N, C-alpha and C positions, 0 to 999 in steps of 0.2 A: 622456236627453240631456245632454253633457257643459258643465260651465259653468266648465272651465279657459279663462283668456285664450288669445287667438288672437296670433300673431306681430303684434307691431306693423310689420310688412311684410303685414300682409292688411287689406285694405278691404273694409267690407259694401257692398253695391251692391242698390238696389232701386227698382221705379218701381209706377204707374201705366200704362192701356191708353197714354196720351199718352205717356209717357217708353218706350216699351217699346223704340221702334229708337234711341233715343239710349244708353239703358241698353246693349243690346246692343254698339255701338261702341264706348263708355267702356270697357267691360268689356274688349272686344278690346287695345285700346290700354291700358288700365293692366299687362292680363297680358304684351304687348309690350314694356313697360319693366320689368318684371320683379317686378311685385307679384303677391303672392296674392290673389284675389277671391272673396269669398264671398256669390254672388248668392242673393238672398234673394226671388226673383219679379218678378214673374209670369212663366211660361214662355213666353206668347203673347203676342200683341195685342187678344184679348177681353177686354170690359169688365170693370176691377174697381173696387175700393173701395180709394183711396189709402190710407186708415188701415190697412188691414188687411196693407199692405207698412211703412207708416211704423212701426207700435208696435213689430215684433218689431226691427227694425233699431236703433231707441232705446232699447228696452230692453237690449239687449246693450252698447251704449255706456254707457249709465246704469252698469250692472253691474260696469262696466271690463273684458267679454268682450273688447270691442273698441276701439280707440283713434280709429275713422275711417271714417266711412262716407259714400255717396251714394246720395241720393236724386231722383227727378224727375218730374214730372207738370206737368200741360198748363202751369200758372201758376209752379208750384214751393209759392205759397202753403198750399195744405193741406197738401202736406206737410210745410212747415217749421212751421205752427200744432201739429199732432199730434206732431210729435219733441220741441218744445221743451215739450210738458208734461212731460218726463221730467228729473229731477236729474241734473246735469253734461254734458247736450247742450244744445249751442250750436250749432243748424242755421241756417244765413245762407243765403238767395235770392242767388244771385250773376246777372248777366246778361251782366256785361264779366269780362275776367280782374284789373282793377282793384277791380272791388267784389271778386273774390273774395280778392285778395292782402290787401285793407284788413281782410275780415273775419277772415285768419289772424293779421293781423299785430296787430292791435287788439283784438278779441275772443274771439282763439283760438280760432277757427270749427272744430269736430271733425266737421260733418255738413255736407257742399256738398251744396246745393239747386238744382236746375237748373229753370229755367219751359221746359219741351221746347217748347211751340209756340211760342215765342220766341227759339229758340238752335238754330241748323243745328248739323250734326257739328262743322264748322271751330272754329266759333267755343266749341263744348262741349269741345273739345280745348285750348283755350289757356285755355278758366275754367279746367278742370281743371289744366293743366300749372302754373297761376299758384298755385293754393290750395295744390298740390302742395311748392309751392320756396319756399312763404313760410314763415318761422317765424315764431312769438310775441314779438313784441316783450319782451313781460313790461315791467320798469319801471312808472311809473305806469298801466299797462294792466293789470298783476295787481290790482290793487287794486279798478279798476273790473268787473273779471272777476269777480273773487271777492265781489261784490255782487249777481249777477246770481240766488245761490243762495238768496237770505233770504227766506224764506217768509213771515213775518210782519213789518210795519213799521208804523209809526206816522206820521203826515203830518211831524210835530215831527224825525224821527230823520231825513229826508231832507235837510231841509233845508243 
């Protein structure tokens, strides 16, 4: 298995069974837009456990082998819980284009998580487009994002 970084134009994508149909549609959309897509599965709509697909995607983002990823499950929550356990992963559940844009602009979200049971294909495309088009604002947000990676702190330090 190669650990070489992927091209910045490569986007990882994965889902569970609930997100499978949306994953397939968004993967086709990304390819149409000129992105390389690394589909981490699943390959069918058969029932699977979301963590089995979130872990490999988050690990690659965390290791720096990829810079962006998209995850889908029924609510988006299970995928986000799993992905956000990895250093340097900021997985944001977005159900509107505005939330996706703010997740990028303010939080430098590098993983978009879609709640497939609550977002249709047209909405999913709009959310994806907002996430892709919005740059990280930097500035005061950089300091805030850097604080996410703090692994130990006391209550006094937070003040």
